[in-house]
C-alpha positions in Angstrom: 24.1 -1.7 -30.0 25.8 0.7 -27.4 24.1 3.2 -25.5 26.1 6.3 -26.7 24.0 9.5 -25.1 21.4 10.1 -22.7 19.8 13.6 -22.9 17.1 14.9 -20.3 14.7 17.5 -21.8 12.0 19.5 -19.8 8.9 20.7 -21.4 6.5 23.1 -19.8 2.9 23.2 -21.3 0.3 25.8 -20.4 -2.2 24.1 -18.4 -5.6 25.0 -17.0 -7.5 22.9 -14.9 -10.6 24.8 -14.2 -10.3 26.3 -11.1 -9.3 29.2 -9.0 -6.7 27.4 -7.0 -3.2 27.2 -8.5 -1.5 25.4 -5.9 -2.7 22.1 -5.7 0.6 20.0 -6.9 4.0 21.5 -5.5 5.3 24.8 -3.6 4.6 27.3 -6.4 1.3 28.2 -8.3 0.8 25.4 -10.9 0.4 27.2 -13.9 2.6 24.7 -16.4 2.6 21.3 -16.7 5.9 19.7 -16.9 7.2 16.9 -18.8 10.8 15.3 -18.6 11.7 13.9 -21.5 14.4 11.3 -21.3 16.0 10.5 -24.9 18.6 7.7 -25.4 21.0 7.5 -28.9 22.6 4.5 -29.7 25.5 3.5 -31.7 23.3 1.8 -34.4 21.4 5.0 -35.1 18.1 4.1 -33.0 16.8 6.6 -30.6 14.7 5.9 -27.9 12.1 8.1 -25.9 11.1 7.7 -22.3 9.3 10.2 -19.4 10.6 10.6 -15.7 8.2 11.9 -13.0 8.8 15.7 -12.7 5.8 18.0 -11.8 7.3 20.1 -9.2 10.7 18.2 -9.4 11.8 18.3 -12.8 15.4 20.4 -12.3 16.2 17.8 -9.6 15.2 14.5 -11.6 17.0 16.0 -14.4 20.1 16.5 -12.5 19.8 13.1 -11.4 19.8 11.6 -14.8 22.5 13.6 -15.9 24.9 13.4 -13.5 24.2 10.1 -11.9 22.1 7.5 -14.2 24.0 8.6 -17.7 27.4 8.2 -16.7 26.7 4.8 -15.1 25.0 3.6 -18.6 26.9 4.9 -21.4 28.8 2.4 -23.2 26.3 -0.8 -22.0 24.5 -2.4 -24.6 20.7 -0.7 -24.8 19.1 -4.2 -25.3 20.1 -5.5 -21.8 17.0 -3.8 -20.0 16.7 -5.9 -16.9 20.5 -6.0 -16.6 20.5 -1.9 -16.9 17.5 -1.2 -14.5 19.3 -3.7 -11.8 22.8 -2.0 -12.4 21.4 1.5 -12.0 19.2 0.5 -8.8 22.0 -1.2 -7.2 24.9 1.3 -7.8 22.8 4.2 -7.1 21.1 2.7 -3.8 23.4 4.8 -1.6 21.5 8.0 -3.2 18.0 6.8 -2.7 15.7 3.9 -3.1 12.8 5.6 -3.7 12.1 9.1 -5.1 13.9 11.3 -7.5 16.8 8.7 -8.5 13.8 6.1 -9.3 12.1 8.6 -11.2 15.2 9.1 -13.3 16.2 5.4 -13.7 12.1 4.7 -14.7 12.6 7.3 -17.7 15.5 5.8 -18.9 14.0 2.4 -18.7 11.3 3.3 -20.4 13.2 4.9 -23.5 15.1 1.7 -24.0 12.1 -0.1 -24.0 11.1 1.9 -26.9 14.2 1.2 -28.6 13.9 -2.4 -28.3 10.3 -2.2 -29.7 11.7 -0.1 -32.6 14.7 -2.8 -33.3 12.1 -5.5 -33.5 9.4 -3.3 -35.4 6.7 -4.3 -33.0 4.7 -2.1 -30.5 5.6 -2.3 -26.9 2.6 -4.2 -26.0 4.0 -7.0 -28.2 6.9 -7.1 -26.6 5.1 -7.8 -23.1 3.0 -10.7 -24.5 0.4 -9.1 -27.1 -2.7 -7.2 -26.4 -5.8 -8.5 -24.4 -7.6 -5.2 -25.8 -7.2 -2.8 -28.2 -8.9 0.4 -26.4 -8.3 1.4 -22.8 -11.4 2.6 -20.7 -10.4 5.9 -18.9 -12.0 7.7 -16.0 -11.7 11.6 -15.8 -9.3 12.4 -12.8 -10.6 15.7 -11.7 -8.1 17.9 -9.9 -8.9 19.8 -6.7 -11.4 22.6 -7.0 -12.5 22.8 -3.1 -15.6 24.5 -4.0 -18.7 21.8 -4.4 -20.2 24.1 -7.2 -17.1 23.7 -9.2 -16.7 19.8 -8.4 -20.5 19.5 -9.6 -19.5 21.5 -12.7 -16.5 19.5 -14.0 -18.0 16.0 -13.1 -21.2 16.7 -15.3 -18.6 18.1 -18.0 -16.9 14.7 -17.8 -19.7 12.6 -17.9 -20.6 14.9 -20.8 -17.4 14.0 -22.8 -18.3 10.3 -22.6 -16.3 9.1 -19.1 -18.2 6.2 -17.6 -16.3 7.2 -14.1 -15.0 10.1 -12.4 -12.2 10.9 -9.5 -12.5 13.6 -7.3 -9.0 15.3 -5.6 -11.2 16.8 -2.6 -10.7 16.5 0.9 -14.3 17.3 2.2 -17.7 15.6 2.7 -19.5 18.6 0.6 -17.7 18.2 -2.0 -17.9 14.1 -2.5 -21.9 14.7 -1.9 -22.0 17.6 -4.8 -20.3 15.1 -7.2 -22.2 12.0 -5.9 -25.7 14.2 -6.7 -24.3 15.2 -10.0 -23.3 12.0 -11.2 -25.9 9.9 -10.0 -26.4 6.4 -8.4 -24.2 3.6 -9.7 -21.6 5.9 -11.4 -18.0 4.7 -10.5 -17.1 7.6 -8.1 -13.6 7.5 -6.7 -11.6 9.8 -4.4 -7.9 10.8 -4.3 -7.1 12.8 -1.0 -3.2 12.7 -1.3 -1.9 11.2 2.0 -3.5 14.1 4.4 -4.4 12.3 7.8 -3.1 10.2 10.5 -4.9 6.6 10.4 -7.5 7.6 13.0 -8.5 10.8 11.1 -8.4 8.8 7.9 -10.9 6.4 9.4 -13.3 8.9 10.5 -13.2 10.4 6.7 -13.6 6.9 5.4 -16.5 6.3 7.3 -18.3 9.5 6.3 -17.4 9.3 2.7 -18.9 5.7 2.8 -22.6 6.9 2.1 -21.5 8.2 -1.6 -20.4 4.7 -2.3 -16.9 5.3 -3.5 -15.1 3.1 -5.7 -12.1 3.3 -3.7 -10.5 5.8 -1.2 -7.1 6.8 -2.4 -4.0 7.4 0.0 -5.8 8.8 2.9 -2.9 8.1 5.4 0.3 10.1 5.9 3.0 8.6 5.4 2.1 6.5 2.5 4.8 3.7 3.6 2.2 3.4 6.6 0.9 0.0 5.3 -0.3 -1.0 8.8 -2.3 2.3 9.1 -3.7 1.6 5.8 -4.9 -2.0 6.2 -6.4 -0.6 9.4 -8.5 2.2 7.5 -9.6 -0.5 5.1 -10.5 -3.2 7.3 -12.2 -1.1 9.9 -14.3 1.4 7.6 -15.2 -1.3 4.8 -14.6 0.8 2.2 -12.1 -0.1 -0.8 -8.5 1.4 -0.8 -6.4 2.4 -2.9 -2.4 3.1 -3.1 0.7 3.1 -4.7 1.3 6.2 -7.0 4.4 6.7 -4.5 5.7 3.7 -4.4 9.0 2.8 -6.0 9.9 -0.7 -6.8 7.9 -3.9 -6.6 9.3 -4.6 -3.0 7.2 -1.6 -1.8 3.9 -3.3 -3.1 5.4 -6.3 -1.8 5.3 -5.2 1.7 1.6 -3.3 0.9 0.1 -6.5 -0.1 1.4 -8.4 2.7 -0.2 -5.9 4.9 -3.7 -6.2 3.4 -3.4 -2.6 2.8 -5.6 -2.1 -0.5 -8.0 -3.2 -2.9 -6.5 -1.2 -6.0 -2.6 -1.1 -6.3 -1.4 2.2 -8.5 1.8 1.9 -9.8 3.2 4.9 -11.5 5.3 3.9 -14.7 7.6 7.3 -14.4 8.2 6.5 -10.7 8.0 2.7 -9.8 11.4 1.8 -12.0 9.9 1.6 -15.4 8.4 -0.8 -17.4 9.9 -4.1 -16.6 9.3 -3.0 -12.4 5.4 -2.2 -13.6 5.2 -5.7 -14.8 6.7 -7.3 -11.6 4.5 -5.4 -9.9 1.2 -6.5 -11.8 2.4 -10.1 -11.1 2.6 -9.6 -7.4 -0.9 -7.9 -7.5 -2.6 -10.9 -9.1 -1.1 -13.2 -6.7 -2.7 -11.2 -3.8 -6.0 -10.8 -5.5 -5.5 -7.1 -5.8 -6.7 -5.0 -8.8 -4.4 -3.1 -10.9 -5.2 0.9 -11.8 -1.9 2.3 -12.8 -1.2 6.0 -11.9 -0.9 7.9 -15.2 -1.7 11.5 -15.2 1.0 12.0 -17.8 0.9 13.5 -21.6 4.2 12.2 -22.8 6.2 8.6 -23.0 5.0 7.6 -19.7 1.1 8.0 -21.0 2.2 6.0 -24.0 3.7 3.3 -22.1 1.1 3.1 -19.6 -1.5 2.5 -22.5 0.4 -0.4 -23.8 1.1 -1.8 -20.2 -2.7 -1.7 -19.3 -3.1 -3.6 -23.1 -0.9 -6.4 -22.3 -2.1 -6.9 -18.6 -5.5 -8.6 -18.5 -8.2 -7.0 -16.1 -5.8 -3.8 -15.4 -8.7 -2.0 -15.2 -9.2 1.9 -16.0 -6.4 4.4 -17.0 -6.3 7.9 -15.2 -6.6 10.7 -17.8 -5.7 14.0 -16.0 -9.2 16.2 -16.7 -7.3 19.5 -17.4 -6.6 21.6 -20.3 -2.8 21.2 -21.6 -2.1 23.8 -24.7 0.0 20.7 -26.2 1.3 16.8 -25.4 4.0 14.7 -27.1 1.5 12.0 -27.2 0.1 12.9 -30.6 -3.8 11.4 -31.2 -3.4 9.1 -28.5 -4.0 11.5 -25.8 -7.5 12.2 -26.6 -10.3 9.7 -25.6 -13.1 9.0 -28.0 -16.6 8.0 -25.9 -14.4 7.7 -22.6 -11.7 5.4 -24.2 -8.5 5.5 -25.4 -7.0 3.5 -28.7 -3.2 1.7 -28.1 -0.8 2.9 -30.0 0.3 0.2 -32.9 3.6 1.6 -33.8 6.9 0.4 -33.2 8.1 0.7 -29.7 5.8 3.3 -27.8 4.3 4.4 -31.3 5.1 8.1 -31.1 8.1 10.2 -31.1 8.2 13.9 -29.7 7.4 16.1 -32.6 10.5 18.2 -33.1 8.4 21.3 -33.2 7.2 21.1 -29.7 10.7 20.5 -28.2 11.6 23.5 -29.8 8.6 25.8 -29.0 8.3 24.5 -25.2 11.5 23.2 -24.0 12.6 25.2 -20.7 15.5 27.2 -21.1 17.6 27.5 -17.9 
C-alpha cells in the first residue's frame, strides 16, 4: 500500500469567542479558525486524514508539507508509520526540529494512522491498545477576554453548559479573582498565560494567583524551553505548573521532566510529531510521575486523534475543549460535549472523514 499523493487543504471557519478583542493569537485580528487538513491517498484506494497545527501559520505549514514532507514520502509504504516519521524527522532536521516542520510531519503521521485503522477495520484507540474509557471529561478552555466581567460571564456560561472545570487565558489577578468568585470553591480552575514573563516575574504572579487555588498555572515563563526557570517557579511558588503545548518531539519533554519543571504535561498531537510521538511522551510522563493533559484546541482530525489517545492512555485526565462558537467543523458529532464530556469515536481509523460539502464551502482560495 504505497503513498501516492499528499495534499494540504486549509479551511477557514468563522469564529466568535465572545469578547471585544480579536488579537488573542497571531498578528492579525482573529475572526476565523483555520484548520489545515492533510489528505493522504494510497495505491490501495484508502485515504487518510490528518491535521497540522496552523492557527496563524497555515500557509507556512502548507508549504512545508507540500515542498518538504510530501516529496520525501511519496512512494513509501503507508503502513510503515514509525519508519516514515523517523525518516521525515531525520531527513528534514536541517530545516528545524521544532515548529513549522514538525507541524507538517504531525499532520502526515496522523493521516497514516487513520489509514492503518481503516485497513484494519478498527478505531484508532484499538490500535493503541484499547480504550480504558468511552467518554472523556472536558474542561472549558476560555479565551482571553481581558475584562473581569467578561471572565465571570463566560465562567458561568461554561458551568451552566455542564463543564466541571474551567481554564482561563488571563494574565491579571482581578480576572482570576472574578473567575474563582463565580465558580465557587473547589471547582478546578486552570490559568494559561501563554509564556509572558521572566522567571522572577512568573514567580511573583504565581504567588499572587495562589490564593485562588489554581489546579495549575500554564506556561508562565518565556521562552517555553527555559525548563530551569520553569522549575524554579514551580518549586518556589508551591503552585502546580503545566507546559508542553509548544514542545515538539519526546526529547523536549524528556528534558522538561528531567528538570522537574512540571506537574502536568501538555503535548499537542498536531505539533509534537503525531500520534506515535505523543505515545512516547505518555510513557515518559508516567515514568516521571507527571500527569498527562494533552493540548487539544482543534476542530478536525487532531481533535478526533486526541479523543482516541486519551481513551487509550489510562489517567490522561481532561480533554481541552475550546470555548468559542465555530460556524462549522470537520469532527462531526464528536465535537459537541454532553454534560461536560465527549464520546470516543468507534468507527474505523479516526472515526470520521471531513464532509465534502464543508471542504467546498470553507476551503481557502489562494
